[in-house]
Backbone as JSON Lines, residues from 0, in Angstrom:
{"i":0,"aa":"M","n":[-12.71,-1.57,8.01],"ca":[-14.01,-1.39,7.45],"c":[-13.84,-0.72,6.09]}
{"i":1,"aa":"I","n":[-14.5,-1.27,5.07],"ca":[-14.44,-0.71,3.73],"c":[-15.75,0.02,3.47]}
{"i":2,"aa":"M","n":[-15.66,1.3,3.16],"ca":[-16.86,2.09,2.92],"c":[-16.97,2.37,1.42]}
{"i":3,"aa":"S","n":[-17.2,1.33,0.65],"ca":[-17.27,1.51,-0.79],"c":[-18.03,0.35,-1.39]}
{"i":4,"aa":"D","n":[-18.58,0.57,-2.57],"ca":[-19.2,-0.51,-3.31],"c":[-18.15,-1.31,-4.07]}
{"i":5,"aa":"Q","n":[-16.91,-0.8,-4.09],"ca":[-15.82,-1.43,-4.82],"c":[-15.12,-2.44,-3.93]}
{"i":6,"aa":"P","n":[-14.52,-3.47,-4.54],"ca":[-13.75,-4.43,-3.76],"c":[-12.46,-3.8,-3.27]}
{"i":7,"aa":"C","n":[-11.88,-4.37,-2.22],"ca":[-10.63,-3.83,-1.69],"c":[-9.47,-4.22,-2.59]}
{"i":8,"aa":"A","n":[-8.29,-3.68,-2.32],"ca":[-7.11,-3.86,-3.17],"c":[-6.75,-5.33,-3.33]}
{"i":9,"aa":"T","n":[-6.89,-6.1,-2.29],"ca":[-6.48,-7.5,-2.37],"c":[-7.47,-8.33,-3.16]}
{"i":10,"aa":"A","n":[-8.62,-7.77,-3.5],"ca":[-9.61,-8.51,-4.29],"c":[-9.57,-8.12,-5.76]}
{"i":11,"aa":"G","n":[-8.52,-7.42,-6.19],"ca":[-8.35,-7.12,-7.6],"c":[-8.91,-5.78,-8.03]}
{"i":12,"aa":"L","n":[-8.77,-4.78,-7.22],"ca":[-9.26,-3.44,-7.54],"c":[-8.52,-2.89,-8.75]}
{"i":13,"aa":"T","n":[-9.21,-2.12,-9.55],"ca":[-8.57,-1.54,-10.72],"c":[-7.55,-0.51,-10.29]}
{"i":14,"aa":"R","n":[-6.56,-0.26,-11.13],"ca":[-5.47,0.66,-10.81],"c":[-5.88,2.12,-10.98]}
{"i":15,"aa":"T","n":[-7.1,2.4,-11.42],"ca":[-7.51,3.78,-11.6],"c":[-8.18,4.33,-10.35]}
{"i":16,"aa":"E","n":[-8.19,3.57,-9.29],"ca":[-8.79,4.02,-8.05],"c":[-7.72,4.11,-6.97]}
{"i":17,"aa":"M","n":[-7.99,4.96,-5.99],"ca":[-7.09,5.12,-4.86],"c":[-7.91,5.03,-3.58]}
{"i":18,"aa":"C","n":[-7.22,4.81,-2.49],"ca":[-7.9,4.62,-1.21],"c":[-7.59,5.77,-0.26]}
{"i":19,"aa":"I","n":[-8.65,6.35,0.3],"ca":[-8.5,7.3,1.4],"c":[-8.57,6.45,2.66]}
{"i":20,"aa":"L","n":[-7.48,6.41,3.4],"ca":[-7.44,5.63,4.63],"c":[-7.72,6.55,5.8]}
{"i":21,"aa":"M","n":[-8.76,6.21,6.55],"ca":[-9.2,7.05,7.66],"c":[-8.6,6.56,8.98]}
{"i":22,"aa":"R","n":[-8.58,7.44,9.95],"ca":[-8.01,7.14,11.26],"c":[-8.67,5.93,11.92]}
{"i":23,"aa":"N","n":[-9.98,5.73,11.67],"ca":[-10.69,4.6,12.27],"c":[-10.5,3.3,11.49]}
{"i":24,"aa":"G","n":[-9.66,3.33,10.44],"ca":[-9.38,2.13,9.66],"c":[-10.25,1.98,8.42]}
{"i":25,"aa":"A","n":[-11.2,2.87,8.24],"ca":[-12.08,2.8,7.07],"c":[-11.27,3.06,5.81]}
{"i":26,"aa":"E","n":[-11.57,2.29,4.77],"ca":[-10.97,2.47,3.46],"c":[-12.05,3.02,2.53]}
{"i":27,"aa":"I","n":[-11.84,4.18,1.98],"ca":[-12.81,4.77,1.07],"c":[-12.15,4.83,-0.3]}
{"i":28,"aa":"W","n":[-12.66,4.03,-1.23],"ca":[-12.07,3.92,-2.57],"c":[-12.75,4.91,-3.49]}
{"i":29,"aa":"I","n":[-11.94,5.77,-4.13],"ca":[-12.48,6.77,-5.04],"c":[-11.63,6.82,-6.32]}
{"i":30,"aa":"D","n":[-12.19,7.47,-7.33],"ca":[-11.5,7.65,-8.6],"c":[-10.17,8.37,-8.38]}
{"i":31,"aa":"K","n":[-9.16,7.97,-9.15],"ca":[-7.81,8.53,-8.99],"c":[-7.8,10.05,-9.15]}
{"i":32,"aa":"D","n":[-8.57,10.58,-10.1],"ca":[-8.6,12.04,-10.31],"c":[-9.14,12.77,-9.08]}
{"i":33,"aa":"K","n":[-10.2,12.24,-8.48],"ca":[-10.76,12.85,-7.26],"c":[-9.75,12.77,-6.13]}
{"i":34,"aa":"A","n":[-9.06,11.64,-6.03],"ca":[-8.08,11.44,-4.96],"c":[-6.92,12.43,-5.1]}
{"i":35,"aa":"E","n":[-6.46,12.61,-6.33],"ca":[-5.35,13.55,-6.55],"c":[-5.77,14.98,-6.26]}
{"i":36,"aa":"S","n":[-7.01,15.33,-6.61],"ca":[-7.52,16.68,-6.31],"c":[-7.6,16.9,-4.8]}
{"i":37,"aa":"L","n":[-8.12,15.89,-4.07],"ca":[-8.19,15.98,-2.62],"c":[-6.79,16.08,-2.03]}
{"i":38,"aa":"G","n":[-5.86,15.3,-2.56],"ca":[-4.49,15.34,-2.09],"c":[-3.87,16.72,-2.26]}
{"i":39,"aa":"D","n":[-4.11,17.34,-3.41],"ca":[-3.62,18.7,-3.64],"c":[-4.2,19.68,-2.63]}
{"i":40,"aa":"D","n":[-5.5,19.53,-2.33],"ca":[-6.14,20.4,-1.35],"c":[-5.54,20.2,0.04]}
{"i":41,"aa":"L","n":[-5.28,18.94,0.4],"ca":[-4.7,18.64,1.71],"c":[-3.29,19.19,1.82]}
{"i":42,"aa":"I","n":[-2.51,19.06,0.76],"ca":[-1.16,19.61,0.75],"c":[-1.2,21.12,0.89]}
{"i":43,"aa":"G","n":[-2.23,21.73,0.3],"ca":[-2.4,23.18,0.37],"c":[-2.84,23.66,1.75]}
{"i":44,"aa":"G","n":[-3.08,22.74,2.67],"ca":[-3.43,23.12,4.03],"c":[-4.91,23.13,4.34]}
{"i":45,"aa":"M","n":[-5.74,22.56,3.48],"ca":[-7.17,22.55,3.73],"c":[-7.48,21.79,5.02]}
{"i":46,"aa":"R","n":[-8.21,22.42,5.89],"ca":[-8.69,21.81,7.14],"c":[-10.17,22.07,7.23]}
{"i":47,"aa":"A","n":[-10.95,21.12,6.73],"ca":[-12.39,21.31,6.71],"c":[-13.09,19.98,6.51]}
{"i":48,"aa":"M","n":[-14.38,20.04,6.5],"ca":[-15.18,18.88,6.13],"c":[-15.28,18.89,4.61]}
{"i":49,"aa":"V","n":[-15.16,17.71,4.0],"ca":[-15.31,17.59,2.56],"c":[-16.35,16.53,2.24]}
{"i":50,"aa":"K","n":[-17.04,16.72,1.13],"ca":[-18.03,15.74,0.7],"c":[-17.46,15.01,-0.51]}
{"i":51,"aa":"I","n":[-17.33,13.7,-0.38],"ca":[-16.79,12.87,-1.44],"c":[-17.73,11.7,-1.67]}
{"i":52,"aa":"D","n":[-18.26,11.62,-2.87],"ca":[-19.18,10.53,-3.24],"c":[-20.28,10.32,-2.21]}
{"i":53,"aa":"G","n":[-20.87,11.41,-1.75],"ca":[-21.98,11.33,-0.81],"c":[-21.58,11.14,0.64]}
{"i":54,"aa":"R","n":[-20.3,11.13,0.92],"ca":[-19.81,10.96,2.3],"c":[-19.2,12.27,2.78]}
{"i":55,"aa":"L","n":[-19.49,12.63,4.0],"ca":[-18.93,13.84,4.6],"c":[-17.76,13.4,5.47]}
{"i":56,"aa":"L","n":[-16.56,13.9,5.14],"ca":[-15.34,13.49,5.84],"c":[-14.68,14.68,6.5]}
{"i":57,"aa":"N","n":[-14.16,14.46,7.69],"ca":[-13.35,15.45,8.37],"c":[-11.92,15.22,7.93]}
{"i":58,"aa":"T","n":[-11.3,16.2,7.3],"ca":[-9.96,16.01,6.74],"c":[-8.9,15.71,7.8]}
{"i":59,"aa":"V","n":[-9.12,16.1,9.05],"ca":[-8.12,15.8,10.08],"c":[-8.09,14.31,10.41]}
{"i":60,"aa":"D","n":[-9.11,13.55,9.98],"ca":[-9.14,12.11,10.23],"c":[-8.57,11.3,9.07]}
{"i":61,"aa":"I","n":[-8.1,11.97,8.03],"ca":[-7.51,11.27,6.89],"c":[-6.04,10.98,7.18]}
{"i":62,"aa":"L","n":[-5.68,9.69,7.18],"ca":[-4.28,9.3,7.38],"c":[-3.48,9.48,6.11]}
{"i":63,"aa":"G","n":[-4.1,9.25,4.97],"ca":[-3.4,9.38,3.71],"c":[-4.24,8.88,2.57]}
{"i":64,"aa":"I","n":[-3.73,9.1,1.36],"ca":[-4.38,8.63,0.14],"c":[-3.38,7.69,-0.52]}
{"i":65,"aa":"F","n":[-3.8,6.44,-0.73],"ca":[-2.87,5.39,-1.11],"c":[-3.26,4.68,-2.4]}
{"i":66,"aa":"L","n":[-2.26,4.15,-3.07],"ca":[-2.46,3.31,-4.25],"c":[-2.87,1.91,-3.79]}
{"i":67,"aa":"P","n":[-3.54,1.14,-4.65],"ca":[-3.95,-0.21,-4.26],"c":[-2.79,-1.08,-3.79]}
{"i":68,"aa":"Q","n":[-1.63,-0.98,-4.46],"ca":[-0.5,-1.83,-4.06],"c":[0.03,-1.46,-2.67]}
{"i":69,"aa":"D","n":[-0.13,-0.19,-2.27],"ca":[0.28,0.22,-0.92],"c":[-0.58,-0.49,0.12]}
{"i":70,"aa":"L","n":[-1.9,-0.54,-0.12],"ca":[-2.8,-1.18,0.82],"c":[-2.61,-2.69,0.83]}
{"i":71,"aa":"E","n":[-2.29,-3.26,-0.34],"ca":[-2.03,-4.7,-0.39],"c":[-0.79,-5.03,0.46]}
{"i":72,"aa":"R","n":[0.27,-4.24,0.31],"ca":[1.49,-4.46,1.1],"c":[1.2,-4.32,2.59]}
{"i":73,"aa":"L","n":[0.44,-3.3,2.96],"ca":[0.09,-3.08,4.37],"c":[-0.7,-4.27,4.92]}
{"i":74,"aa":"T","n":[-1.66,-4.75,4.14],"ca":[-2.48,-5.89,4.57],"c":[-1.63,-7.14,4.76]}
{"i":75,"aa":"R","n":[-0.74,-7.4,3.8],"ca":[0.13,-8.57,3.91],"c":[1.05,-8.47,5.13]}
{"i":76,"aa":"Q","n":[1.61,-7.28,5.38],"ca":[2.49,-7.11,6.52],"c":[1.73,-7.29,7.83]}
{"i":77,"aa":"K","n":[0.49,-6.8,7.89],"ca":[-0.32,-6.98,9.1],"c":[-0.61,-8.45,9.35]}
{"i":78,"aa":"Q","n":[-0.68,-9.25,8.26],"ca":[-0.91,-10.69,8.38],"c":[0.37,-11.44,8.7]}
{"i":79,"aa":"G","n":[1.49,-10.73,8.82],"ca":[2.75,-11.34,9.19],"c":[3.59,-11.81,8.02]}
{"i":80,"aa":"Q","n":[3.13,-11.56,6.8],"ca":[3.9,-11.98,5.64],"c":[5.12,-11.07,5.46]}
{"i":81,"aa":"W","n":[6.12,-11.58,4.75],"ca":[7.32,-10.79,4.47],"c":[7.69,-10.97,3.01]}
{"i":82,"aa":"Q","n":[8.4,-9.98,2.47],"ca":[8.75,-9.97,1.06],"c":[10.26,-10.14,0.9]}
{"i":83,"aa":"D","n":[10.66,-11.07,0.03],"ca":[12.09,-11.31,-0.18],"c":[12.66,-10.33,-1.21]}
{"i":84,"aa":"A","n":[13.94,-10.46,-1.5],"ca":[14.63,-9.55,-2.41],"c":[14.07,-9.61,-3.83]}
{"i":85,"aa":"R","n":[13.43,-10.72,-4.17],"ca":[12.85,-10.85,-5.51],"c":[11.43,-10.3,-5.58]}
{"i":86,"aa":"G","n":[10.91,-9.83,-4.44],"ca":[9.56,-9.27,-4.42],"c":[8.47,-10.31,-4.18]}
{"i":87,"aa":"E","n":[8.86,-11.53,-3.85],"ca":[7.88,-12.59,-3.58],"c":[7.48,-12.56,-2.11]}
{"i":88,"aa":"W","n":[6.18,-12.78,-1.87],"ca":[5.67,-12.76,-0.5],"c":[5.73,-14.16,0.1]}
{"i":89,"aa":"H","n":[6.01,-14.23,1.42],"ca":[6.11,-15.49,2.13],"c":[5.32,-15.4,3.43]}
{"i":90,"aa":"A","n":[4.87,-16.59,3.9],"ca":[4.14,-16.66,5.16],"c":[5.06,-16.26,6.31]}
{"i":91,"aa":"K","n":[4.45,-15.93,7.43],"ca":[5.17,-15.39,8.59],"c":[6.39,-16.23,8.98]}
{"i":92,"aa":"N","n":[6.24,-17.53,9.11],"ca":[7.34,-18.37,9.58],"c":[8.02,-19.15,8.46]}
{"i":93,"aa":"E","n":[7.73,-18.79,7.22],"ca":[8.33,-19.52,6.1],"c":[9.81,-19.19,5.98]}
{"i":94,"aa":"V","n":[10.59,-20.25,5.75],"ca":[12.03,-20.1,5.58],"c":[12.33,-20.33,4.11]}
{"i":95,"aa":"V","n":[13.08,-19.41,3.51],"ca":[13.47,-19.56,2.11],"c":[14.68,-20.47,2.06]}
{"i":96,"aa":"T","n":[14.54,-21.57,1.32],"ca":[15.62,-22.56,1.28],"c":[16.47,-22.45,0.02]}
{"i":97,"aa":"D","n":[16.05,-21.67,-0.96],"ca":[16.81,-21.51,-2.19],"c":[17.87,-20.44,-1.98]}
{"i":98,"aa":"I","n":[18.92,-20.79,-1.24],"ca":[19.96,-19.84,-0.88],"c":[20.73,-19.37,-2.11]}
{"i":99,"aa":"S","n":[20.97,-20.27,-3.06],"ca":[21.76,-19.89,-4.24],"c":[21.04,-18.8,-5.03]}
{"i":100,"aa":"A","n":[19.72,-18.91,-5.18],"ca":[18.98,-17.87,-5.91],"c":[19.02,-16.56,-5.14]}
{"i":101,"aa":"S","n":[18.9,-16.63,-3.82],"ca":[18.96,-15.42,-3.0],"c":[20.33,-14.78,-3.1]}
{"i":102,"aa":"R","n":[21.37,-15.61,-3.08],"ca":[22.74,-15.1,-3.18],"c":[22.95,-14.41,-4.52]}
{"i":103,"aa":"K","n":[22.47,-15.03,-5.61],"ca":[22.6,-14.43,-6.94],"c":[21.86,-13.11,-7.0]}
{"i":104,"aa":"E","n":[20.7,-13.05,-6.39],"ca":[19.92,-11.81,-6.38],"c":[20.66,-10.72,-5.61]}
{"i":105,"aa":"L","n":[21.24,-11.07,-4.48],"ca":[22.0,-10.09,-3.7],"c":[23.21,-9.6,-4.49]}
{"i":106,"aa":"E","n":[23.89,-10.51,-5.16],"ca":[25.04,-10.11,-5.95],"c":[24.65,-9.18,-7.09]}
{"i":107,"aa":"R","n":[23.49,-9.45,-7.69],"ca":[23.0,-8.59,-8.75],"c":[22.7,-7.2,-8.2]}
{"i":108,"aa":"L","n":[22.11,-7.15,-7.02],"ca":[21.75,-5.86,-6.42],"c":[22.98,-5.08,-5.99]}
{"i":109,"aa":"Y","n":[24.01,-5.8,-5.58],"ca":[25.23,-5.16,-5.08],"c":[26.42,-5.53,-5.94]}
{"i":110,"aa":"K","n":[26.34,-5.21,-7.23],"ca":[27.38,-5.58,-8.2],"c":[28.77,-5.13,-7.75]}
{"i":111,"aa":"N","n":[28.87,-3.94,-7.23],"ca":[30.19,-3.4,-6.85],"c":[30.7,-3.99,-5.53]}
{"i":112,"aa":"N","n":[29.84,-4.64,-4.8],"ca":[30.21,-5.24,-3.53],"c":[29.71,-6.69,-3.5]}
{"i":113,"aa":"P","n":[30.35,-7.62,-4.17],"ca":[29.86,-8.99,-4.22],"c":[29.74,-9.59,-2.82]}
{"i":114,"aa":"V","n":[28.79,-10.48,-2.66],"ca":[28.6,-11.16,-1.39],"c":[29.71,-12.2,-1.25]}
{"i":115,"aa":"R","n":[30.4,-12.19,-0.1],"ca":[31.49,-13.13,0.14],"c":[31.16,-14.03,1.33]}
{"i":116,"aa":"D","n":[31.64,-15.25,1.26],"ca":[31.48,-16.16,2.38],"c":[32.38,-15.71,3.53]}
{"i":117,"aa":"L","n":[31.92,-15.89,4.75],"ca":[32.71,-15.52,5.92],"c":[33.49,-16.69,6.43]}
C-alpha cells in the first residue's frame, strides 16, 4: 500500500525523495531532508509517535528509510527477477545465453583471478 500522492519508485519517482517502509507494507514517500532528519532521530534512539506530512506514525513500526532504487530492487526481486553481473534485470526463468559477454565481465571483475575452463 502506498500512502502518498507521489508515484512509487518503479513509476519514475524523483531522486530527492525517500521511502519510509512500514511493517504493514505501506510506503510513505517524503522529502529526502525530512527522511534524513527522521533517520537521525531513529538512530538516536527515539521511540515515540511522530507526525510526518499529516500522518501520525509509531516509530516502532518503521522497518527503514530507503532510496527509490532500493525499493525498485526489492520490488523486482519479489517479482522473481534477477540481476546479472552487468546490472541488467532478467525474468524469473530467463536464461542468459551470451556466455562470452558474461565470461568477459567476470574476468574484468576478477582481474587477478582469471576465469578458467574446467
